[in-house]
C-alpha positions as CSV (number, residue, x, y, z in Angstrom):
1,X,66.3,46.7,17.0
2,X,67.3,44.9,20.2
3,X,69.5,41.8,20.3
4,X,66.6,39.6,21.2
5,X,64.5,40.6,18.2
6,X,65.4,37.6,16.0
7,X,64.4,35.3,18.8
8,X,61.1,37.1,19.2
9,X,60.5,36.8,15.5
10,X,61.1,33.1,15.5
11,X,58.9,32.7,18.6
12,X,56.0,34.8,17.0
13,X,56.2,32.7,13.7
14,X,56.1,29.5,15.8
15,X,53.1,30.7,17.7
16,X,51.3,31.7,14.5
17,X,52.0,28.2,13.0
18,X,50.7,26.5,16.2
19,X,47.6,28.7,16.2
20,X,47.0,27.9,12.5
21,X,47.4,24.1,13.1
22,X,45.0,24.3,16.1
23,X,42.5,26.2,14.0
24,X,42.7,23.6,11.2
25,X,42.2,20.8,13.7
26,X,39.2,22.5,15.3
27,X,37.6,23.0,11.9
28,X,38.2,19.4,10.8
29,X,36.9,17.8,14.0
30,X,33.9,20.2,14.5
31,X,32.3,19.1,11.3
32,X,33.5,15.5,11.1
33,X,30.7,12.9,10.5
34,X,30.4,10.2,13.1
35,X,29.2,7.8,10.4
36,X,32.4,8.4,8.4
37,X,34.5,7.9,11.6
38,X,32.9,4.6,12.2
39,X,33.6,3.5,8.6
40,X,37.3,4.5,9.0
41,X,37.4,2.5,12.2
42,X,36.1,-0.6,10.4
43,X,38.9,0.0,7.9
44,X,41.4,0.0,10.7
45,X,42.6,3.5,9.8
46,X,45.1,5.0,12.2
47,X,43.5,7.6,14.5
48,X,39.9,6.6,13.7
49,X,39.3,5.3,17.3
50,X,40.7,8.6,18.7
51,X,38.4,10.6,16.4
52,X,35.4,8.6,17.7
53,X,36.5,9.3,21.2
54,X,36.5,13.1,20.5
55,X,33.1,12.8,18.8
56,X,31.7,11.2,22.0
57,X,32.4,14.4,23.9
58,X,33.0,17.2,21.4
59,X,32.8,20.2,23.7
60,X,35.5,18.9,26.0
61,X,38.1,18.5,23.3
62,X,37.1,21.3,21.1
63,X,37.3,23.7,24.1
64,X,40.9,22.7,24.4
65,X,41.8,23.5,20.9
66,X,40.0,26.9,21.3
67,X,41.8,27.7,24.5
68,X,45.3,26.8,23.1
69,X,44.6,28.6,19.8
70,X,43.6,31.8,21.6
71,X,46.6,31.5,24.0
72,X,49.0,31.1,21.0
73,X,47.4,33.9,19.1
74,X,47.3,36.4,21.9
75,X,50.9,35.6,22.9
76,X,52.0,36.2,19.3
77,X,50.2,39.5,19.2
78,X,51.9,40.7,22.4
79,X,55.4,39.6,21.4
80,X,54.9,41.1,17.9
81,X,54.0,44.4,19.5
82,X,57.1,44.3,21.6
83,X,59.2,43.6,18.6
84,X,57.7,46.4,16.6
85,X,58.3,48.8,19.5
86,X,61.9,47.9,19.5
87,X,62.1,48.6,15.8
88,X,60.0,51.9,15.7
89,X,61.2,53.5,18.9
90,X,59.1,55.7,21.2
91,X,56.2,56.4,18.8
92,X,53.5,54.8,21.0
93,X,50.5,55.3,18.6
94,X,52.6,54.4,15.6
95,X,53.5,51.1,17.4
96,X,49.9,50.4,18.1
97,X,48.8,51.1,14.5
98,X,51.6,49.0,12.9
99,X,51.1,46.1,15.4
100,X,47.3,46.1,14.8
101,X,47.7,46.2,11.0
102,X,50.4,43.5,10.9
103,X,48.7,41.1,13.3
104,X,45.3,41.6,11.9
105,X,46.4,40.4,8.5
106,X,48.4,37.5,10.0
107,X,45.6,36.4,12.3
108,X,43.0,36.7,9.6
109,X,44.9,34.9,6.9
110,X,47.3,32.5,8.6
111,X,45.2,31.6,11.7
112,X,41.6,32.2,10.5
113,X,40.7,31.7,6.8
114,X,43.6,29.7,5.6
115,X,43.8,26.9,8.2
116,X,40.0,26.7,8.5
117,X,39.6,26.3,4.8
118,X,42.3,23.5,4.8
119,X,40.7,21.8,7.8
120,X,37.4,21.5,5.9
121,X,38.8,20.6,2.6
122,X,41.0,17.9,4.1
123,X,38.9,17.1,7.1
124,X,39.6,13.3,7.1
125,X,43.4,13.5,6.9
126,X,43.7,16.4,9.4
127,X,41.2,14.9,11.9
128,X,43.0,11.5,11.9
129,X,46.3,13.2,12.4
130,X,45.4,15.7,15.1
131,X,43.0,13.6,17.2
132,X,45.8,12.0,19.3
133,X,47.5,15.3,20.0
134,X,44.2,17.0,21.0
135,X,43.4,14.2,23.4
136,X,46.9,14.4,24.9
137,X,46.6,18.2,25.4
138,X,43.2,17.9,26.9
139,X,44.6,15.4,29.4
140,X,47.6,17.7,30.3
141,X,45.5,20.8,30.7
142,X,42.9,19.0,32.8
143,X,39.9,21.1,33.9
144,X,41.4,24.5,33.0
145,X,39.5,25.0,29.6
146,X,36.3,23.7,31.2
147,X,36.6,26.1,34.1
148,X,37.1,29.0,31.8
149,X,34.0,28.0,29.7
150,X,31.9,27.7,32.9
151,X,33.1,31.2,33.9
152,X,32.1,32.5,30.5
153,X,28.7,30.8,30.7
154,X,28.1,32.3,34.2
155,X,28.9,35.8,32.8
156,X,26.8,35.4,29.7
157,X,23.1,36.3,30.0
158,X,20.4,33.9,28.7
159,X,20.2,30.1,28.3
160,X,22.4,29.9,25.2
161,X,21.7,26.9,22.8
162,X,20.3,24.5,25.4
163,X,17.8,23.2,22.9
164,X,20.3,22.9,20.0
165,X,21.8,25.1,17.3
166,X,18.6,25.5,15.4
167,X,16.1,28.0,16.8
168,X,13.4,27.1,14.3
169,X,12.3,24.4,11.8
170,X,12.8,26.9,9.0
171,X,16.5,27.1,9.7
172,X,16.8,23.3,9.5
173,X,14.9,23.3,6.2
174,X,17.2,25.9,4.9
175,X,20.2,23.7,5.8
176,X,18.5,20.9,3.8
177,X,18.1,23.2,0.8
178,X,21.7,24.3,1.1
179,X,22.9,20.6,1.1
180,X,20.9,20.1,-2.2
181,X,22.5,23.2,-3.7
182,X,25.9,21.9,-2.7
183,X,25.1,18.5,-4.4
184,X,25.4,16.7,-1.1
185,X,21.9,15.3,-1.5
186,X,19.7,14.8,-4.5
187,X,16.6,16.9,-5.2
188,X,14.2,13.9,-4.5
189,X,15.9,13.3,-1.2
190,X,15.5,17.0,-0.3
191,X,11.8,16.8,-1.2
192,X,11.5,13.6,0.9
193,X,13.0,15.3,4.0
194,X,10.7,18.3,3.6
195,X,7.8,15.8,3.3
196,X,8.8,14.3,6.7
197,X,8.6,17.8,8.2
198,X,5.3,18.5,6.7
199,X,3.8,15.2,7.9
200,X,3.9,16.5,11.4
201,X,1.5,19.4,10.3
202,X,-0.8,17.0,8.3
203,X,-4.0,15.6,9.8
204,X,-5.7,12.4,8.9
205,X,-8.6,14.2,7.1
206,X,-6.0,15.4,4.5
207,X,-4.7,11.9,3.6
208,X,-7.8,9.6,4.0
209,X,-9.9,8.0,1.3
210,X,-13.2,9.9,1.6
211,X,-16.4,8.0,2.3
212,X,-17.7,8.6,-1.2
213,X,-14.8,6.5,-2.6
214,X,-15.1,3.7,0.0
215,X,-16.1,0.2,-1.3
216,X,-18.0,-1.7,1.4
217,X,-20.0,-4.9,2.0
218,X,-23.1,-5.6,4.1
219,X,-22.8,-7.9,7.1
220,X,-25.5,-10.2,5.8
221,X,-23.7,-11.1,2.6
222,X,-22.1,-14.5,2.3
223,X,-18.4,-15.4,1.7
224,X,-19.0,-16.1,-2.1
225,X,-20.4,-12.6,-2.6
226,X,-17.5,-11.2,-0.6
227,X,-15.0,-13.1,-2.8
228,X,-16.7,-11.7,-5.9
229,X,-16.5,-8.1,-4.5
230,X,-12.8,-8.6,-3.8
231,X,-12.0,-9.9,-7.3
232,X,-14.1,-7.2,-9.0
233,X,-12.9,-4.2,-7.0
234,X,-9.3,-5.2,-6.6
235,X,-9.2,-4.4,-2.9
236,X,-7.9,-6.8,-0.3
237,X,-9.6,-5.1,2.7
238,X,-13.1,-3.7,2.8
239,X,-15.3,-2.4,5.7
240,X,-18.3,-4.4,6.8
241,X,-21.4,-2.2,7.4
242,X,-24.7,-2.7,9.2
243,X,-27.5,-0.3,8.2
244,X,-25.3,2.2,6.3
245,X,-21.7,3.4,6.0
246,X,-22.0,5.2,9.3
247,X,-22.5,1.8,10.9
248,X,-19.2,0.0,10.3
249,X,-19.1,-3.1,12.3
250,X,-15.7,-4.6,11.2
251,X,-13.2,-5.1,8.4
252,X,-13.1,-8.0,6.0
253,X,-9.7,-9.3,4.8
254,X,-9.3,-11.2,1.6
255,X,-6.8,-13.6,3.2
256,X,-9.3,-14.5,5.9
257,X,-12.0,-15.2,3.4
258,X,-9.6,-17.3,1.3
259,X,-8.4,-19.3,4.3
260,X,-11.9,-20.0,5.3
261,X,-13.0,-21.1,1.9
262,X,-9.9,-23.3,1.6
263,X,-10.7,-25.0,4.9
264,X,-14.4,-25.4,4.2
265,X,-15.7,-25.4,0.6
266,X,-19.3,-25.1,1.7
267,X,-18.6,-22.0,3.8
268,X,-19.0,-19.8,0.7
269,X,-22.8,-20.0,0.9
270,X,-23.4,-21.0,4.5
271,X,-21.3,-18.4,6.3
272,X,-21.7,-14.6,6.5
273,X,-18.9,-12.1,6.3
274,X,-19.4,-11.1,9.9
275,X,-18.1,-14.5,11.0
276,X,-14.6,-13.7,9.7
277,X,-14.4,-9.9,10.0
278,X,-11.9,-8.2,12.2
279,X,-12.3,-5.4,14.7
280,X,-12.0,-1.8,13.6
281,X,-9.4,0.8,14.6
282,X,-11.2,4.1,14.9
283,X,-9.4,7.5,14.7
284,X,-10.6,11.1,14.6
285,X,-10.2,13.0,11.4
286,X,-8.1,15.7,13.3
287,X,-5.5,13.3,14.5
288,X,-1.9,14.1,13.3
289,X,-0.8,11.8,10.5
290,X,2.6,11.1,12.1
291,X,1.0,10.1,15.3
292,X,-1.4,7.7,13.5
293,X,1.5,6.1,11.6
294,X,3.2,5.3,14.9
295,X,0.0,4.0,16.4
296,X,-0.7,1.7,13.3
297,X,2.8,0.4,13.4
298,X,2.6,-0.4,17.1
299,X,-0.9,-2.1,16.8
300,X,0.0,-3.8,13.5
301,X,-3.1,-2.3,11.8
302,X,-3.0,-1.4,8.1
303,X,-6.4,0.2,7.9
304,X,-8.3,2.6,10.2
305,X,-11.8,4.1,10.0
306,X,-11.9,7.8,10.2
307,X,-14.7,9.5,12.1
308,X,-15.8,13.1,12.0
309,X,-16.7,15.4,14.9
310,X,-20.3,14.1,14.8
311,X,-19.3,10.4,15.0
312,X,-20.1,9.6,11.4
313,X,-17.8,7.9,9.0
314,X,-15.5,10.3,7.2
315,X,-13.5,7.8,5.3
316,X,-10.7,5.2,5.5
317,X,-6.9,5.7,6.0
318,X,-4.2,3.1,5.4
319,X,-0.5,3.1,6.1
320,X,0.1,3.5,2.4
321,X,-1.9,6.7,2.4
322,X,0.4,8.2,5.1
323,X,3.6,6.9,3.4
324,X,2.6,8.5,0.1
325,X,2.7,11.9,1.9
326,X,6.5,11.2,2.2
327,X,7.5,9.2,-0.9
328,X,4.8,10.3,-3.4
329,X,2.2,8.3,-5.3
330,X,2.7,4.6,-5.1
331,X,2.0,2.7,-8.3
332,X,2.9,-0.7,-9.7
333,X,3.8,-2.2,-13.1
334,X,0.1,-3.1,-13.8
335,X,-1.2,0.5,-13.7
336,X,-2.0,1.6,-17.3
337,X,-1.0,4.9,-18.7
338,X,-3.5,7.8,-18.6
339,X,-6.1,7.4,-21.4
340,X,-7.4,10.5,-23.3
341,X,-10.2,9.8,-25.8
342,X,-10.2,6.5,-27.7
343,X,-12.8,5.7,-30.4
344,X,-13.5,2.0,-30.8
345,X,-14.7,0.1,-33.9
346,X,-18.2,-0.7,-32.4
347,X,-18.9,3.1,-32.2
348,X,-18.2,3.3,-28.4
349,X,-15.7,5.7,-26.9
350,X,-13.3,5.0,-24.1
351,X,-12.4,8.0,-21.9
352,X,-10.5,8.6,-18.7
353,X,-12.7,8.6,-15.6
354,X,-11.4,12.2,-15.0
355,X,-12.7,13.4,-18.4
356,X,-14.7,16.6,-17.9
357,X,-18.5,16.1,-18.2
358,X,-18.8,19.4,-20.0
359,X,-16.7,18.2,-22.9
360,X,-18.8,15.0,-23.6
361,X,-20.9,16.8,-26.3
362,X,-17.7,17.2,-28.3
363,X,-17.1,13.4,-28.6
364,X,-20.5,11.8,-28.3
365,X,-22.8,14.6,-29.3
366,X,-24.9,14.6,-26.1
367,X,-24.7,17.6,-23.7
368,X,-25.1,16.7,-20.1
369,X,-25.9,19.6,-17.8
370,X,-25.0,18.5,-14.3
371,X,-23.5,21.0,-11.9
372,X,-23.0,18.5,-9.1
373,X,-20.2,16.5,-10.8
374,X,-17.2,17.5,-12.9
375,X,-15.9,14.2,-14.3
376,X,-17.3,11.2,-16.1
377,X,-16.3,9.0,-13.1
378,X,-18.2,11.3,-10.8
379,X,-21.3,11.2,-13.1
380,X,-21.2,7.3,-13.1
381,X,-20.9,7.2,-9.4
382,X,-23.8,9.7,-8.8
383,X,-26.3,7.8,-11.0
384,X,-25.1,4.4,-9.7
385,X,-25.6,5.5,-6.1
386,X,-22.4,3.9,-4.9
387,X,-18.7,3.6,-5.6
388,X,-18.3,2.0,-9.1
389,X,-16.2,-1.1,-9.6
390,X,-15.1,-2.7,-12.9
391,X,-18.3,-3.8,-14.8
392,X,-20.6,-1.3,-13.1
393,X,-23.0,0.2,-15.7
394,X,-25.7,2.9,-15.7
395,X,-27.8,4.8,-18.3
396,X,-27.5,8.6,-18.4
397,X,-29.2,10.8,-21.0
398,X,-29.3,8.1,-23.7
399,X,-25.7,7.0,-23.0
400,X,-24.6,3.8,-21.3
401,X,-21.6,4.4,-19.0
402,X,-19.6,1.3,-18.1
403,X,-16.8,1.2,-15.6
404,X,-13.7,-0.5,-16.9
405,X,-10.4,-1.5,-15.2
406,X,-9.3,0.0,-11.9
407,X,-5.9,1.6,-11.6
408,X,-3.6,2.9,-8.9
409,X,-3.1,1.7,-5.4
410,X,-6.6,2.7,-4.4
411,X,-8.1,0.8,-7.3
412,X,-10.1,3.8,-8.6
413,X,-11.8,3.4,-11.9
414,X,-9.3,4.4,-14.6
415,X,-11.5,4.4,-17.8
416,X,-15.1,4.5,-18.7
417,X,-16.7,3.1,-21.8
418,X,-19.5,5.3,-23.3
419,X,-21.9,4.0,-25.9
420,X,-25.4,5.1,-27.0
421,X,-28.4,3.2,-25.9
422,X,-29.3,0.7,-28.7
423,X,-32.9,-0.1,-29.4
424,X,-33.4,-3.8,-30.2
425,X,-34.6,-4.7,-33.7
426,X,-37.6,-6.5,-32.3
427,X,-38.9,-3.4,-30.6
428,X,-38.2,-1.3,-33.6
429,X,-40.0,-3.5,-36.1
430,X,-42.9,-4.6,-34.0
431,X,-46.4,-3.4,-35.3
432,X,-48.4,-1.1,-33.2
433,X,-51.3,-3.5,-32.7
434,X,-49.1,-6.5,-31.8
435,X,-50.4,-8.4,-28.7
436,X,-48.6,-10.8,-26.6
């Protein structure tokens, strides 16, 4: 061993330590959150301002740490090889094998895995402590790291990551799933983020209220009738139609009717709904839901009429319908719980509007064979000929179906009261030859 071997050993150890520190700094700064850096700056933490400066231009400063780390690591490898050659002698291949084996372990453990792990585990402390040094080294080296990066980009085929580090939406979704698995976000937050992605692939037809569920009012009705419809249906906005639902001429708002009746008490019978209705926002049923949401926000419209490819009314869509695709069903404290089957003292039965028609014979003893509808609510709407509202009643196969309270944000009928048709005692006891 030569007389300069102890000096080489100290130098190699020093270079390995420097490379490890640079590796830890690079790992800490590369994954540091800008939001957290701003919080630290608000707390007047030392080094926070310098961390923010690095985050403003990460490639410039991280390239410096990468350049210096490689410089220290390569220099340590060369010096270690010389030192091993002095110790081993003239065995060239033995020197190569020993040098590769030793420096591979040293580089992997002391420069690669160890410092990077520490940099991520203690990112805040290491980032605050190393930010000033990294900025100073970048200023000293000047454009050298950038020139080497440009040279590497010139020699590298392809365009690289000009559009970002994610090549597909699926990769970003996987990152969200990984964040949930690591307990960085909650499961409902992950579901909401996925819903935001899916909203871009959702069209209006998938979120609208279909025309069969639309409550409307004719343009010739007066304001008293309109107020009655508002109170019975629970809606605050309804479309105004001319001849039929394909001829929507405007939208009627409860607040406009209330304001007019407050200003003029006689307006409830003298004015028609068309005098206070508002213009309609028309949208095609194939319009992306996220585009419509931005359009409705910009135009300050809460309701839009959806038209199909033939120009007919397909349904209505509200801002709440679109938001529910992200946050889920919106309900309030007045929404009752789902009702199964409830027998009442007067012999009638209360069922959910979703109760299957095929199961009615089990609870009321009447079998209804109707292949066009599946639920009691659908049966009521079919025989009524329009969307039922609370109080709507119809007779079907000897049964009287009465719509009860509405539930949910869309105010759909929640329960239906079923009772048999009762023949009055006068009709039952009247003699056959009775004349009027």
